[in-house]
N, C-alpha and C positions, 0 to 999 in steps of 0.2 A: 614605490618600494620594490626593490629586487632582493629576493632572499636566496641564500645559498641552499641548494637542493638538500644537502645532508642535514643542515640545521632544521630545515622545514620538515624533513622526514623524521627527525628525532622528536620534534614536537608532535607530529602526527602519531607516532608510535606511543608516546607518553599519554596523549589524550585518548587514543582508542583503547589502550590497555586499561586505563582508568575507568572509562565509561563502560567497557565490556565487563568489568568486575562488579558493576552495580546492576543487580538483577531487577530488570524493569519489564516484567510481563504487562500486558494491557491492564490498566487500572492502577498500576503501581509506579507510574512515571515520576511521582513526587520524590522518589528515592534519589533521583538524579539532580535535585535542586542544588545541593552544595557544589556539585561539579560545574553546573552552568553559572553559579554565582562566582566561582573562582575564575572560570574562563572569561566571563564578562569583564572582570578587572584586568586580567592579563592581556586581553585583546582589545581593550578600550572600546567595548561595544555595550551600549545600554541594554539592560535586561528587563523584560517584562514577562511575568509568569501569569498565565491566563487561568480562568476558572476550571478549564479541563486539564490543567497541569501541562500545558504546552509551553514551550520556551521560545520567546522572540528576542532576537538580538539585533541591534542596529535599527536604522530606519531608512526607508526608501520605497520607491515604487517598482523596484525589481526584487523578486523573491527567489531565494534558494530554500526549498522546503524538503525535509526528510522526516523520519519519525523515530521517536525515542523508544517506543515499546517493541518488545520481541514476543515470539511465541513462548509458551511455558517451557521450563526445563533448563535450569542453570548449568552452564558448562564453564569451568574455570578457565579464564583466558591465559594464554602464554604466547611467547614470541620465540621463534626458532629460525635462524638464518634468513631474516627479513620477511618471514611470514607470520601473521598473527592468527591464532586460533581462538575460538570461543563462541558462545551463543550470541548471535546478533552482529558479529563482525562483518557479515555479508549483508544481512537483512535486518536493519539497514544502518548500523552504527558506523560501518566503514564509509559508505556514501555520506553519512551525516558529518563525520569528522572532515572529510574532503570539502564539503560545503562550508563548514564552519571556518576552516582556514582560508578558503577562497573569499568568503565574506570579509574576513579580516584584511586580506591583501587588497581587495577592491576598495574597501572603505579608506584604507591608508593612502590609496592612490587617488582618492577624490570621488569615487563612484558611490552613489547612494543606494546601497543594497541591503536588504533585510534577510536575516536567516530565521527559519522556523524549524524547531525541533518539535514536531507535532505528536500528540498523544493518540492512543487507541486505534492506530491504523490497522492492527491485526484483529480488531474486533468490529466496532461500529463506526470508526473514523470520527469520533466526537471532536477531536482537535481540528480536523479539516472542516467539519461542518460548522464549528464555532467560528473559524476564520472566514468561511464563505458567507456567514451571516453577520460579520462584523461591520460591514459597510466599506471595507477597504477595496480598492481597485488597483490592479497592478498592470504595468506595461508589459511585463513578461514574467513567467514563472517556470522554473525548472524543478521538477520533482526528482529527488534523490532516491532511487531504487537500484539494486544491482542489475545491470544490463550487459553483463559479461565484458564491461569496460569499453567495448568497441561499438555497441549498438545503441540506437536511439528508438525509443518506443513512441509510436505515433497513433496507436489505437489500443484501447482496452474494451473488452466486452462489458456489458452491464450485468447486474445481478439483482434478482428479486428473491426474497425468502418468503415462503408461504406456509402457514399452518392450516391443516385440514382436521377438523374435529367432528367425528361422526358419533351420534348417540343412538343407542338401541335399548330395547327391553331385554333384560337378562333372562336366561332360561337355564334350567338345570341341564348339565351336559348329557345326562343319561337319556333325556327325552327331547332334547332340542331339535327342532326341525329347520332351524336357520342358524347360521354361524357368521357373526360379523367379521371375524378374521378372514374367512374364506371370501366373503362378499367384497371386502375392501381389497384383498389381494388381487382379485380379478381386475378391479378398477385401477389399482396401482400399476399392474403390468400394462394395462391399456394406455395409460397416459405417460409413462416414463420414457425418456429418451436419453440414453447414455451419450457422453461426449464422443463425437466423431471428427468432424472438420470444424475449423474456426467459424465458417459462415453458417453452420447449422446450429440452432439453439439446442441446449441440453436441459432436460427436466429430470433431476436426480433426487430420488428419495434418500434422505440421510438419517431420519429418525422414525421409528414406529414403536408405539407403546399401546398395549392392550391387555386387559385381564386383571382381575383382582383376586380371584379364587381358583383353585385347581379344578373344581367341579361345577363352575358356573361360566356361561358364555359372557364375554365382556359387555359392559354397559356403555363403554366409550372406546373408540379407537382413534388414536392421535397419529397424524403423519406430518412430517416436515419435508418440504421440497426446496432444493437449491436450484434455481433457474438461472442459466447464463445465456445471453443472447447478444448478437453482434449489432453494431451501429446500423441503423436503417431498418431493423426488424421490428415488427409490430408486437409488442408485448401483449397487447389486448387479445391477440389470437391464441396465445398460450393460456391466458387466464380464462378465456371463454371455454377452452377445452377442459380445464379443471372444473369449472362451474357446471358444465354439462354432465361430466362424469360423476361428480360428487354433488349432485343437485340437492340432495336431502341433508347435506352436511354444512357446517359452518366453515367459511374460508376467510382467513385473515392474512393480509400482507404485513409482515413484521419488519421488513427492511427493503428499501428500493434504492439502487444506485444506477443511474442511467449510463449507457455506454458513451464513450468519447472517441472522437476521431479528428485528427488534424492533418493538414496538408504538408507534404514534404517541402513545399515552398513557403511555409510560414516562417516568419522572421526568426523565432527562437530555434526552430529546427535547423534552418540554414546556418545559424551562428554556431550551433553545436557541431554540425557537420564540418564547417570550416575549421573549428578548433581542433578537431581530431585529425583532419588532413594536415594541419600545421605541425603535427607531431608524427607525421608519416604513418598514420593509422588509417586504414580504409574503413569508413563507417558503413553500417548496414541499418536499414529501417526494419523494425519488427512490430508485430501485433501480438498482444498478450491475451490469453484466454481468461485470465482473472481480472481483478480490478485493483485500483490503487487510489491514492488521494488525488491523482490527476483527474479522475472522473468527477470529483466533487469541486475541486478548485478551478476547473475550467469555466465555472460560472462567474469568476471574478477577474478574468483576463481574456484578451483576444489572442494571446501568444503563450502556448504552453507545450511542454514535451517532458519526457522522462528519460533520464540518463544517470548512470552511476557506475562506479568501479565495483568489481566483484563478480564471481561466477554465479549467475542466476540459478544454475542447477543445484547449488549448495544451500539455497534458501530452505529454512525450516528443517534442516537435517542436523545430525550430530557431528557432521564433518565440516562445519563452516570454517573457512579460512580465507584470508586475503593477504596479498603481498603489499609491502610498502611501495613497491613500484606501481602497482595498480592505484594505490591511494594518491601517489604523485600525479599520475595521469589524470585522475579525477579532479584534483586541485587545479591542474593546468587547464583542463578542458572547461571547467566552470569559469575560470578567470578569463580565458581568451574568448569564450562565448559571450560573456557579459560585455567585455571590451568591444567586441565586434558589433553587438547589438546597440551599444551606446554610441558607436561611431556615426550611426545614422539616425538614432532615435532617442537620444538622451539630452 
C-alpha cells in the first residue's frame, strides 16, 4: 500500500489533534478508549485493552510501542501552519500517532506488526511491566519517544527510588540537646551526589519531611532519594553507602528500573539508521540520563532501540509542539526500519 503524503498527513493531523484533546495523565488513560476503538475500526487492526488500560492493536512479533499518558496539566491542542501544539504532542502522542499509522501501513503490506499504546510511563510504567510479564516475546521492539527526529537512543541509565525513615525520641525544643533535623542534614549532605556526567551516578534527595509541632523536635524524619546510574555500575555500592550512613534508620527500595544498553550494530538499531539515511537524514546515537519503557521491555526481546519524532527539549514543558513534517519522517522511519528488519529476519 502506497499512500499519498498529503492524505497521510491529514490523517495524522486529525488523529493527533483528537488524541491530544483527550486529557490522559498517568492513571487516566482509559479516557482514550473511544479514540482507540474508533481507530481500530478505521485502520482494520484488532484492539485489545489490557488491565492497566494499555491499548494493543494488531498482532505480530515485531512491536512499535509508545505511551498514552502525559505529565499533568492540560494544554488545549491547536494546529497552525503545519505545527501542532498541546500537552503530550511531543511526549509522546506525536511518536505514538506516527507508530500507529506505520503499523497500519505495514500490516496492509503484509507485515505482522503490533502497536502498543502503553499506560503509566510517566509514573511507574505499569503498562510496560504488564507487557514484560505477559509471556510475549518479540523479534524486535522500537520504543516511540521524542529523539529530536534524527537521533537513535541506544542507552538509558537505571533508576532506583529509596525511602529513608529515621525515628527519634521527641524533646521539647527549649531544652533539647539533640536535633534530628540537624543530624539527618549532615548525613544528607554526606551521601548526596548531584548530576554531573552521564557515567557518574547521581544520588538526589527529592523529598524531606519532619516535625509535628512548632515547639517539639521531630519524632520522625522522612527522606526520599532518586538514584540514577549508568549501565555497568554497581548499584549495591550506592545502597551500601546509604545503609552505612543511615544505619539506625529504615531503608526501603520503592522502585527499581535497571539500566539498558544496546550495540550500534544491533539489528533494530541498524535498521533505524538505514531508514533515516534513506531520507537523507544523518542519524546520531545518543544516551539518555533518564529512563523509558525501553529499560523494561528489553527483557522480552534481543533487538530494541528508541526513536521518535519531536524535539526532546520540549518534553514536559508548556511549549510542546511538533510539525506534521516530523510526524511524516517518523512514519517513514518506522515503516522502512521494519521493512529492512524483515528483509533478513521475518
